[in-house]
C-alpha positions in Angstrom: -11.7 4.2 7.4 -13.5 7.6 5.9 -10.1 9.4 5.5 -8.8 6.2 3.8 -11.1 6.0 1.2 -10.5 9.5 0.2 -7.1 9.3 0.1 -7.5 6.3 -2.6 -9.9 7.6 -4.3 -7.7 10.0 -6.3 -6.0 7.6 -9.7 -2.1 8.7 -9.5 -2.5 7.9 -5.2 -3.6 5.0 -6.1 -0.9 3.9 -7.9 1.4 5.2 -5.4 -0.2 2.6 -3.3 0.0 -0.3 -6.0 3.8 0.9 -6.6 4.7 0.8 -3.0 3.0 -2.5 -2.7 6.8 -4.1 -4.2 8.8 -2.0 -1.3 9.7 1.3 0.2 11.3 4.2 -2.0 12.2 7.5 -2.4 10.3 10.4 -3.7 12.2 10.9 -7.0 11.8 7.3 -7.8 8.1 7.4 -7.6 7.7 10.3 -9.6 10.3 8.8 -11.7 7.9 5.4 -12.4 5.1 6.8 -12.2 6.1 9.4 -14.8 4.9 12.2 -12.4 6.5 15.5 -11.6 8.2 15.5 -8.3 6.3 18.4 -6.4 3.1 16.7 -7.5 3.9 13.2 -6.0 5.1 14.9 -2.9 1.6 16.4 -2.5 0.2 12.7 -3.1 2.6 11.6 -1.2 2.1 14.2 1.9 -2.2 13.2 1.6 -1.5 9.5 1.8 0.7 9.6 4.6 -1.7 12.5 6.5 -4.1 9.8 6.6 -2.2 7.2 7.8 -1.0 4.9 5.1 2.2 5.3 4.6 5.1 6.0 7.1 8.3 8.3 5.9 11.9 7.3 7.0 14.5 9.8 6.6 18.2 8.2 5.1 20.5 10.5 4.3 18.6 13.6 2.3 16.0 11.7 1.2 12.4 10.3 2.5 11.9 6.9 1.9 7.7 6.0 1.5 6.5 2.8 2.4 3.1 1.3 3.0 1.8 1.2 6.8 0.2 -2.4 7.3 -2.4 -1.2 10.1 -4.6 0.3 7.7 -5.0 -2.0 4.9 -5.4 -4.7 7.4 -8.1 -2.8 9.0 -10.0 -2.4 5.2 -9.4 -6.4 5.2 -11.2 -7.1 7.8 -14.1 -4.3 7.3 -14.2 -6.0 3.5 -14.3 -9.3 4.8 -17.7 -8.4 6.3 -19.3 -7.7 3.0 -17.7 -11.1 2.0 -19.3 -13.3 4.1 -22.7 -11.5 3.5 -22.3 -12.2 0.1 -21.4 -15.7 0.7 -24.2 -16.4 2.8 -26.3 -14.9 0.1 -25.0 -16.8 -2.8 -25.5 -20.1 -0.3 -29.2 -19.5 0.3 -29.7 -18.7 -3.2 -27.8 -21.5 -4.5 -30.0 -23.4 -1.7 -33.4 -22.0 -3.4 -32.5 -22.9 -7.0 -31.6 -26.3 -5.7 -34.6 -26.5 -4.4 -36.7 -25.3 -7.3 -34.7 -27.6 -9.6 -35.7 -30.4 -7.7 -39.8 -29.2 -7.4 -39.4 -29.4 -11.8 -40.7 -32.3 -13.5 -37.9 -34.9 -14.2 -35.6 -33.4 -11.5 
């Protein structure tokens, strides 16, 4: 997961991931849409692919990049543990505040 966070920490790589949510694209299309130079885009794609977030499929003389589902599912699963913890804490806080309110005169 550390590799995933490192890969996503760079703003242009995050923009690439956001763009690829719409579907797979070739390097040139990604570069054009994000207004990046192609060598720079290729470098970012390599980092994302090496981190396991992307897969590349050859198509004629191009490589089409798309998101891999598994790393994002793992990330979501990991984040869900935080969501559950926060929901429990918020529920406990709500119950505590309700108890305090009931103790107030006229409450």
